[in-house]
C-alpha positions, 0 to 999 in steps of 0.5 A: 165579503159577498152577500149571502143568498136569502132562502126563506119562505118568500123563495130565494132571492140573491144578486145576479151572478154574484150569489145568484146564478143560472147554476142555483136556479137550475138546481132549485128548480130540481130541489122544487121538482123533486118535492112536487114528485114526491107529493103527488098521489100518481106516481105515474102522472106527469105533472106541470110547472108554470113559470112567469117573470117580472121585467128584470133583464136577468129574468130570461136566463133564469127561466131558461134555468129553471125550465131545464132543471124541471124538466130534468126531473120529468116535469113539464114547463109552461112559459108564461112570459112576462107577467105579474106574481098574481098572474102565475098564481091565478095561472098555476091553478087555472092551468091545473099545474102541480106548482107555478114558478115567478122569477122576480125580486119583487121591490129589490133594487135592480142588481137582485133577481129571485125565485117565488115558488107556488104550490098547486093553489097558487100559494106559496109553500107553508113553512114547513113545505118551504124548508122541505124544499130548502133542505132538497136544495141545500143536500142537492137531494135531486132525483133525475130522470132518464133523457127519454123521460124529461119533460116537455117546454111549452108556452102560454100567452093568456096570463092577462086575459085570465087575471083581468076576467077574474078581478072583474067578477069580484066589482061593478064594472059599470058603476066604476066606469060611470066615474070616469076616474083619472088615474095616473099609474106608475108601474115602475117599468115592471110587469105590472104596466101591460095588464094594468092598463087593460084593467083600468081601460075595462073600467072605463078609466081615462089613464095617464101612464108613467113608467108602464113600459116593462124593460126592467130599467127601473126609473126609480127605486122600485120599492113603492115608499114616499120617497120613491114616488115624488114623480107620481104625487107631481104628475097627480097634482098637475093633471088634476087626476082622482088617484095615483097608483104605484106598483112594485116590479111583480106588481103584488103590492100597491101604494096609493097617492090621493087627488091632492097629490098627497102619498097616503102610502101603503099602509092604507091600501088594505083597509081601503080594500077591506072597507069596500069589501066589508061593506057589502060582506062583513066577515073576518080579516086576516092581516099580519103583526107588521100591519097598522091598526087601522085594519082594526078600526075598519073591522071594528064597525063591521062587528069582525075580527082581525087575525093577526099572523107572521109576516109573509102571505103564506101565513096571512092565507092560511089563516084567511083559510083556517078562519073563513076570512073574506079579506086580507093582506099585509101593510106593505101594500099586499091586498089578497082576495080568495075569490081571485087568487090566494095571492096578493094582488095589486090589480085586486087592490086597485079595482076595490078601491075604485069600487070603494070611491065609486060606492061612496061617491067620495074622493081619496082624501075623504075616504082616508080621512074616516079612518083614524090616523096613525104615525108609523115609521119603518127603519131597516139596517144590515145585521146578521142572524146572531146579532138579530137573536142579541137584538130581541133578546135585548128588546124583550128585557127592555120592553118587559112590560109590553104584551108580547107576540113572538111568533115572527121576531117580537111584536111589542104592544103598548097601551100607545103604541106597537113595535115590531122587530124582526128579520127579513125574509127577503133581505139580510136586514133586520126591520123595525116597525113603530106605530103610535098616535103621535110621533113623539111618542113612536120617537120615544120606543125607537130611541129605545131600540138605537140604545139597544144597538149602541150597546152592542157596538 
């Protein structure tokens, strides 16, 4: 049975030419164009939308289809070419566009592609607006214009330059450059390789490139988790590098390998970046419900509060704006600094972590040793909506004594651990994340979830 096309707050994602076709992309762009036209205050104004793509070979045809859909609603299109997701967010605001579109399936395997929508400020649409766009698409509620009123298509190649300029403004370039950090960069042949190498050169780093050519033929499974980054770990150790960085294909997420070749993971990315920011400017922090308690441990000495949100960067950004947060992000390696853009950005994460290392004169392993350690396990399995609902209801009964947050699936907080069970926004799976001080405690809660699943058989 063909996999169902996923449409969520994270955009649209599917398998190329199976449930995601150029025709679907064109209709999705029409829906977005109609949504933007309805939102504009000046009905006589012609709006623009910029479009960028990661390195997946299927990207070009989807960019063309999206452009066709948008211009048919009277909207001008600015093609950015190969670029990162945060790059599109930055250019959407920089070019005063009404919106932006990124053709990417992020960390999904190569057979996938997707379409991520951004609003004029570079943010992903909040849930209510995302739902409106989804309804327009599902109902084919399009308002095309006459051909002589079609929008125009142009190109802009300044994304990398503008992105790097904005990132450099939030760090001390010279102090980082003094350290001459030796960095192994694994961009998994995605969009991040070219721009990140330019940034690292600006920061005086000695770069050891790994999978940096943006071919879209991924050298390993693209999600930046431990089992996929063994080559990076080996190279860091072999070359006596100071640090290893791993990006996902659209470069909005970052995982870290320390100077000993140890994968410290995605969960450390936000705490390390936050520590850099809080050392200089103590302020509130936002993170989603699936993010490690390490962020709370980093925030506590600074005397600041952490606001927890449903998963999805739009939710984190909303909390950041409402609570005047100085840093935010997600435990998947996504760091958000509003001084650059309201979107996850691996270039921001890289710069802040290198700044922290330069300021402290400490190695990555020394910096991580100062953050309390937890055992975390993340698992996922394919399921459908009805089964997910049954599992969540059963979990509420099983963990009735826990503190419950059900704004996004169910997060259960215990004295010795926390457990988050939720449906993914990007894959037809249910995700289960548990974190505890030790492995045995975490496994105890996972076994209870396994018992729930077995009782469904």
